[in-house]
Phi, psi and omega in degrees: 000160176211157181224149176242124178243101186059243179261010183256136176249135180237126182241138179276135174231107186270132171266310182226138177253007187237040181268005187299312185295322179294314180293318180298326181293340181271351175248092192300327182281350183274059179288157176305324179297315178295322181296322181291343177286340181257092194294332184287349177290333182266138007260359188287324192242349169221161174268184184299333182276352181094014178274143181299144160251124182210147180248159159249122188207161174245169175228128176261120180254128175253113187209131176053038179076007180250148171254113187242121181260121181263112181063152187229026171059210189270324186084165179262151172063025180271140177277115181225070191299326181265009171228072188301334179297335184242020180275131173050051180291157175218084185250170179257036182305315182295322176298322178292322174299311182298332180294345175279353183095003181246119176269170187303321183289350181265358176281124181270324183222135168247124184240116180262116181294332173196177192247029169292156189300330183273012177235359183230355195299320181276008170305327184229162174226155183272121175235110188066239178254013187239145172268120181238157181300131177288329184243084195291342181253008182269154165262126181265124183257122177238132178289133187304312182299321180290314181300315182294327179295309185284336177300332181281354184053061186304129189299324186284349186274162181297145177300325181302321181284327176289323175295324179296323177296321182290320186259349186232351178242306180306318179298332177290318177297314182296332179278356179077020183257358183274143170231121180271124189234171176274159184288349179252021188300138171266118185279312170205193184298336186254346192228132176218162177267149177233117179299127176225063186293152175138303176303316166222165187296331182241026184297139177228157169249170185245125178254127177243123179226126181204131175054040177080001178254155186217140173221155174232125168273118193292327200055222190250026170290341172218133185258326187214147180302341176300337181283353167289317180285330184226067183294345182276352182289134178281156179231130183300331184281352180282127179292320180238080191300320180293318178294324179298320179294316178300315179298315182299313179298319180297316181293317181294321176299320182292322186272332190303137176059032173242178178272009179291127175274122177262122178254113186274122188297330177249008182286143172283168181301139015271011167070314189245150178185191180251142177273127183240134176291133181221097184066230179280342184237220192215167170221171186241120180253119183253000000 
């Protein structure tokens, strides 16, 4: 899928279309029974049984003559022992990127909204016994607060995410391609970062504004459209769960009933839509 925001083009690049069960398992209250109670979720975001439909995907932004890749999914051949669903993957993600007409050497910027393993994996590829940058001419942008958190190898976090820092972030730093930035960074005239802390300590979303039009790529301040109806539900994957809920409610209040297009980083097709106020909470209109 693709979207046009003023003079900016945004293209979807899907790595995995079967992330629903894993994501649903981290939101304990999102049982299939509860999901079936929210009728607008079907058929785009749940199946008939109430099971999540969710993707792992990247977004390629073409703006001001630059090719900007937002998040890089899981990557191939990565060791993720405590996330067996994403262990030693072998996907055609790069072929899907190339199908847009953009090869790896044409990516100017790689921007990681946060440093969980499913958002940094294709930063690197395995050549022999070494992890080398997949996008050799790109500048890789990491938010300082986020980078510093994972650099400490926090004991409470999943091994998969600590391994991801080792195989998908450190090699970028060692190659001299990393740029450590602030959470409010302006990327170019059309693109800026928006701090949405909670899912991780330095988590950001992406704001695109051009010719009076606006879109936000959510990253993981929201994982699934059920969280419009139930923004108060905790998620096991959130590093700071209480802050994540505050951020989610704040963002939905800000976006609701506006012309802002919300592009959900883990949403299944059609991925993007408008947030509508519905009683005390919200719904998603595509």
